[in-house]
C-alpha positions as CSV (number, residue, x, y, z in Angstrom):
1,Q,-35.1,-158.1,84.8
2,V,-38.1,-155.7,86.1
3,Q,-41.6,-157.3,86.9
4,L,-44.6,-155.0,87.2
5,V,-47.7,-155.9,88.7
6,E,-50.6,-153.5,88.7
7,S,-53.5,-153.6,91.1
8,G,-56.5,-151.3,92.3
9,G,-58.9,-151.4,89.1
10,G,-62.3,-152.2,89.7
11,L,-65.8,-150.7,88.9
12,V,-66.6,-147.1,90.1
13,Q,-69.2,-144.6,89.5
14,A,-68.7,-141.6,87.4
15,G,-67.1,-138.8,89.7
16,G,-65.6,-141.4,91.8
17,S,-62.1,-141.9,92.7
18,L,-59.6,-144.9,92.2
19,R,-56.1,-145.4,93.1
20,L,-53.9,-147.9,91.0
21,S,-50.8,-149.3,92.1
22,C,-47.9,-150.6,90.4
23,A,-45.4,-152.9,92.3
24,A,-41.9,-153.4,90.8
25,S,-39.6,-156.3,91.6
26,G,-36.6,-154.9,90.6
27,R,-33.9,-154.0,93.2
28,T,-32.8,-150.8,91.1
29,F,-36.4,-149.4,91.0
30,S,-35.0,-146.1,91.5
31,S,-33.3,-146.1,88.2
32,Y,-36.3,-146.5,86.2
33,A,-38.6,-143.9,84.8
34,M,-42.4,-144.9,85.1
35,G,-45.3,-144.5,83.0
36,W,-49.1,-145.2,82.8
37,F,-50.9,-146.0,79.7
38,R,-54.5,-147.2,79.0
39,Q,-56.1,-148.9,76.2
40,A,-59.8,-149.0,75.5
41,P,-61.4,-151.7,73.3
42,G,-61.2,-150.8,69.6
43,K,-58.8,-147.9,70.5
44,E,-55.0,-147.4,70.4
45,R,-53.1,-147.7,73.7
46,E,-52.5,-144.1,74.9
47,F,-50.4,-142.1,77.2
48,V,-51.6,-141.3,80.5
49,A,-48.8,-139.8,82.8
50,R,-45.2,-140.5,83.5
51,I,-42.8,-139.8,86.2
52,R,-39.1,-139.5,86.1
53,S,-36.8,-141.8,88.3
54,S,-36.2,-139.1,90.7
55,G,-40.1,-138.5,91.1
56,G,-39.7,-134.9,90.8
57,T,-40.9,-134.2,87.4
58,T,-44.3,-135.5,86.2
59,Y,-46.2,-135.1,82.8
60,Y,-49.8,-135.9,82.0
61,A,-52.1,-136.4,79.1
62,D,-54.4,-133.4,78.6
63,S,-57.3,-135.8,78.9
64,V,-56.5,-136.4,82.6
65,K,-54.5,-133.3,83.5
66,G,-56.0,-131.9,87.0
67,R,-57.8,-135.1,87.7
68,F,-55.1,-137.8,87.7
69,T,-51.7,-137.8,90.0
70,I,-48.8,-140.0,89.3
71,S,-46.4,-140.7,92.3
72,R,-43.9,-143.2,93.5
73,D,-42.2,-144.5,96.5
74,N,-38.8,-145.7,95.5
75,A,-38.2,-147.0,99.1
76,K,-41.2,-149.4,98.5
77,N,-40.8,-149.8,94.7
78,M,-44.2,-148.8,94.0
79,V,-45.6,-146.2,91.5
80,Y,-49.4,-145.0,91.8
81,L,-51.8,-143.4,89.8
82,Q,-54.7,-141.3,91.9
83,M,-57.6,-141.0,89.6
84,N,-60.2,-138.6,90.7
85,S,-63.5,-137.3,89.0
86,L,-63.6,-140.4,86.9
87,K,-65.6,-140.1,83.6
88,P,-66.9,-143.2,81.6
89,E,-64.3,-142.1,79.0
90,D,-61.7,-143.3,81.5
91,T,-62.8,-146.9,81.1
92,A,-59.8,-149.1,80.1
93,V,-57.2,-151.3,81.1
94,Y,-54.4,-149.6,82.6
95,Y,-50.8,-150.5,82.2
96,C,-47.6,-149.5,84.1
97,A,-44.4,-149.5,82.4
98,A,-40.7,-148.7,83.2
99,T,-37.7,-147.6,81.1
100,R,-34.2,-146.7,82.1
101,T,-33.8,-144.2,79.2
102,M,-36.9,-142.1,78.9
103,L,-37.0,-138.9,76.3
104,S,-40.5,-137.6,76.3
105,G,-42.1,-140.8,78.0
106,K,-45.4,-140.3,76.2
107,T,-44.7,-143.1,73.7
108,S,-44.9,-146.9,74.5
109,R,-42.2,-147.7,72.2
110,E,-39.9,-145.8,74.7
111,Y,-40.5,-148.4,77.7
112,D,-39.0,-151.9,77.9
113,Y,-41.0,-153.4,80.6
114,W,-45.0,-153.7,81.2
115,G,-47.1,-155.1,83.6
116,Q,-50.3,-157.2,82.7
117,G,-52.9,-154.3,83.0
118,T,-55.8,-153.8,85.3
119,Q,-59.1,-153.1,84.4
120,V,-60.8,-149.7,85.3
121,T,-64.5,-149.4,84.5
122,V,-66.4,-146.2,85.4
123,S,-70.3,-146.4,85.2
124,S,-72.5,-143.5,84.4
């Protein structure tokens, strides 16, 4: 089993920064590739960023490239999403997800485990 718990969401003004954290309970966290997704009301869940189990390879959606950074600390069973230059369109519930068999890592169906999500609201 892998249990994921997101934290760090909140209300921030446009242009501000926020760092999301995802804590994993599994003892083999380092074996999992991790991804961040987000979902706004009335919209499809969309890919934000992913990172390989080694932590050496990252990939981002075009909408967040250059503003967001995904990272992980396998020793602490943590994955992070540093969000800078936030925009109102970044407002959504953010989810972290885990998988042992990542292909592209850009689709929700590739992931086996999901957190409950944390709300990020960016005001204008």
